[in-house]
C-alpha angles and dihedrals in degrees: 000000000000123000106234135191104236090184134340088272104040135063116202122204114178108308095337126088127203131189111251090239093055107130092232089065099044134078137076134277128210119199127182123225115216093197098024105067089220143090113235117221117209128190107221095204095056095027091224134128106245103180148001113219115203113236135150133315118285095001106196112178142016131198134175121229115245095268090045095232095122137034119211119208124194113219103202099192096044104046091235145110119222114212117208126198101234092211096055101020090228127134108250100173142013114209123203112225132155133308114297105002113204114169139008128207129183132222110246091255091051093234097116135036126200121210126191117220110199101191099052097033094239144128117221118214109209128193102229096206097053092029092224134126111254102174141011119210127196112232136159133314115300098348111210116170129025121198129181114223111174110304093345139078116217111205121190112220107207094189096040102052088231148092117238116211117209127191106234094211101046095027088221127133108261099184149329123236119202114225136160125303119290105013111197127156126021141194135188141203117256092246090056096236099116135041122193120204126192106223102201100192096038094052094228145094113242117218115211129194097229094201099050094029094231134138105241104170145005119212115205114230138178115278121301109012109196115170132013131192133180117234117244091247087060092228100104144024126210120214126190121219123200095189095076103005098255144139116213125202115216123204102222093201092062103020089231134124108262098182142358117216111201118209104167134314093244098035095106092213109208126147127050135196137161126232128215112325088353090276089134130037119203123209128186115219108204096189095048099037091231143114118230119211114209126195102222093203089067101015089231129137105247103175144003127213124198114228138168122306120301104351115201113158123049135186132182124218117203118237 
């Protein structure tokens, strides 16, 4: 199903029509470019790329701080994080972290940021106000994705087939949870009771009891799950798969795949982010250098936007 411009003022999706200024179809997307050295900026309303912002080499992921004033970009081959002013889309600071930074995650109050460094097995703790590294913690092998859940940080260890759990206050390792091979992205329920981990080489999503730090289920997926996020209504999770270019919808009540959304066999589907009210879901396709827009009411791809080469991370800024 193709997203069409019915008029200059109306967007038509299926049988429903929405004013072009409807909040669900506004906002701004940022997408990294692994081989492009830039962050692509996309206007959601017009579905067009409006800018490419130069950042570091092999930029992998991007995340907005809680108040959405700044976007932080991990530059894997430079050991740095580029910080963009979200109002001007200009780089205002470059932060030195560890070797091979992959992902950043913020504390709920936005005061601290945590950056995984895959080549020295560390987690950088960054003071968000001064934009400087204040501590470096040793974690598991090839840490990939950090996620704050309550008073803990869950760190996926791609090379260690595990998730390392760090106490945020003491900055000490509290436990290690064995999961499937190649854990990458993760998501959590709002109440902090469940953590979902995309195990890329095991072709499943691991379900963790976040209180007892135990693996309680494994959900089979199509090949190469990469990133997973829980929907705002807490009923589903969406997981991207780069093996066959798919997005799979997981029913969290049953821990079963409810639907498979096929983008393209060679798309290399990777990053995932929700738009306003979760009406749209945005997916980066590394192999196709595009972003897919999915209408979550129908779970259909409704438009495709061309961006810079090999996009991986994606972040949505509210209008």
